[in-house]
NUDO-144057 format. One record per residue (C-alpha): x, y, z. Coordinates in Angstrom, 1 decimal, always signed. Each point is the difference from the previous one (the first is absolute). Layout:
NUDO-144057
{r {X; Y; Z}}
...
***
This chain:
NUDO-144057
{r {+0.0; +0.0; +0.0}}
{r {+1.5; +3.3; -1.0}}
{r {+0.8; +2.3; +3.0}}
{r {-0.6; +3.3; -1.9}}
{r {-3.8; +0.2; +0.8}}
{r {+0.6; -0.8; +3.7}}
{r {+2.7; +2.6; +0.3}}
{r {-2.1; +2.7; -1.7}}
{r {-2.9; -0.8; +2.5}}
{r {+2.2; +0.1; +3.0}}
{r {+1.4; +3.4; -1.1}}
{r {-3.6; +1.3; +0.2}}
{r {-0.1; -1.0; +3.6}}
{r {+3.4; +1.2; +1.2}}
{r {+3.1; +2.0; -0.8}}
{r {+2.1; -2.1; +2.3}}
{r {+1.9; -2.2; -2.5}}
{r {+3.6; -1.2; -0.2}}
{r {+1.9; -2.6; -2.0}}
{r {+2.0; -2.8; +1.6}}
{r {+2.5; -1.9; -2.1}}
{r {+2.7; -0.7; +2.7}}
{r {+0.5; -3.4; +1.5}}
{r {-1.3; -3.2; -1.7}}
{r {-3.1; -0.5; -2.1}}
{r {-2.0; +1.8; -2.5}}
{r {+0.0; +3.9; +0.0}}
{r {-3.2; +1.4; +1.4}}
{r {-2.0; +3.1; +0.6}}
{r {-1.1; +0.6; +3.5}}
{r {-3.0; +2.1; +0.8}}
{r {-1.3; +1.1; +3.5}}
{r {-3.8; +0.4; +0.1}}
{r {-1.6; +0.8; +3.3}}
{r {+2.9; -1.4; +1.9}}
{r {+0.1; -3.3; -2.0}}
{r {+3.0; -0.8; -2.1}}
{r {-0.8; -1.5; -3.4}}
{r {+2.8; -1.5; -2.1}}
{r {-0.5; -0.4; -3.7}}
{r {+2.4; -2.3; -1.7}}
{r {+1.0; +1.8; -3.3}}
{r {+2.0; -1.9; -2.5}}
{r {+1.2; +3.3; -1.7}}
{r {+2.1; +0.7; +3.2}}
{r {+2.2; -3.1; -0.6}}
{r {+1.0; -3.1; +1.9}}
{r {+2.6; -0.3; +2.6}}
{r {+1.0; -3.6; +0.3}}
{r {+2.4; -1.5; +2.6}}
{r {+1.1; -3.4; +1.1}}
{r {-1.9; -2.8; -1.7}}
{r {-1.9; +2.5; -2.2}}
{r {+3.0; +0.8; -2.1}}
{r {+0.5; -3.5; -1.3}}
{r {-3.6; -1.2; +0.4}}
{r {-1.3; -2.0; -3.0}}
{r {-3.5; +1.4; +0.7}}
{r {+1.1; +3.7; +0.1}}
{r {-1.7; +0.8; -3.4}}
{r {-3.4; -1.1; +1.6}}
{r {+0.7; +2.1; +3.2}}
{r {-2.4; +2.9; +0.5}}
{r {+1.2; +1.4; +3.3}}
{r {+3.4; -1.1; +1.0}}
{r {+0.7; -0.4; +3.7}}
{r {-1.4; +2.6; +2.4}}
{r {-2.5; -2.0; +2.1}}
{r {+0.0; -3.3; +1.7}}
{r {-3.0; -2.4; -0.5}}
{r {-1.4; -2.3; +2.7}}
{r {-2.2; -2.9; -1.2}}
{r {-2.7; -1.8; +1.8}}
{r {+2.4; -2.9; +0.7}}
{r {+2.5; +2.1; +2.0}}
{r {+2.4; +0.6; -2.8}}
{r {+1.9; +3.3; -0.6}}
{r {+1.4; +0.7; -3.4}}
{r {+1.5; +3.1; -1.7}}
{r {-1.3; -0.8; -3.4}}
{r {-3.4; -1.3; -1.2}}
{r {+1.6; -1.8; -3.1}}
{r {+2.6; -1.9; +2.0}}
{r {-1.3; -2.7; +2.4}}
{r {+3.6; -1.2; +0.4}}
{r {+0.7; +3.2; +2.1}}
{r {-2.8; -0.8; +2.5}}
{r {+0.9; -0.1; +3.7}}
{r {-2.3; -2.1; +2.2}}
{r {-0.6; +1.9; +3.3}}
{r {-3.0; -1.7; +1.5}}
{r {+2.3; -1.6; +2.7}}
{r {+1.1; +3.6; +1.0}}
{r {-3.4; +1.6; +0.4}}
{r {+0.1; -0.2; +3.7}}
{r {+3.5; +1.5; +0.2}}
{r {-0.2; +3.7; -1.3}}
{r {+3.8; +0.6; +0.4}}
{r {+0.9; -3.3; -1.7}}
{r {-2.4; +0.7; -2.9}}
{r {+1.4; +3.5; -0.5}}
{r {+3.5; -1.3; +0.0}}
{r {-0.7; -2.8; -2.3}}
{r {-1.8; +2.2; -2.5}}
{r {+2.8; +2.6; +0.2}}
{r {+2.6; -2.6; -0.8}}
{r {-2.1; -1.4; -2.9}}
{r {-0.5; +3.5; -1.5}}
{r {+3.7; +0.9; +0.4}}
{r {+1.0; -3.3; -1.7}}
{r {-2.5; +0.7; -2.8}}
{r {+1.3; +3.6; -0.7}}
{r {+3.6; -1.1; +0.3}}
{r {-0.5; -2.8; -2.5}}
{r {+1.0; -2.7; +2.4}}
{r {-3.4; -1.7; +0.6}}
***
């Protein structure tokens, strides 16, 4: 779905807009409407791949790059919707917030460094 219509509509609701391209993932426009931050992934702003993204065989099909973690109903965390091989099972850590945070942080660091 093209983002242009959404962006045009959000501009009628607010003047609080900025572009984020730093870090990892797809460039995006960020709008703040009534205190709510709305990120619109915008392909025209470019992609910023790291770690496994740079050499990924599925990169051509990627629409967002890495800038969010996904948690599935089975207790798995993965940095990419296209790559189930990058999934980290965390259901055993749900009762241990510190252990969960540490495991996820290590997993994300390994992904972005290309060592996962």
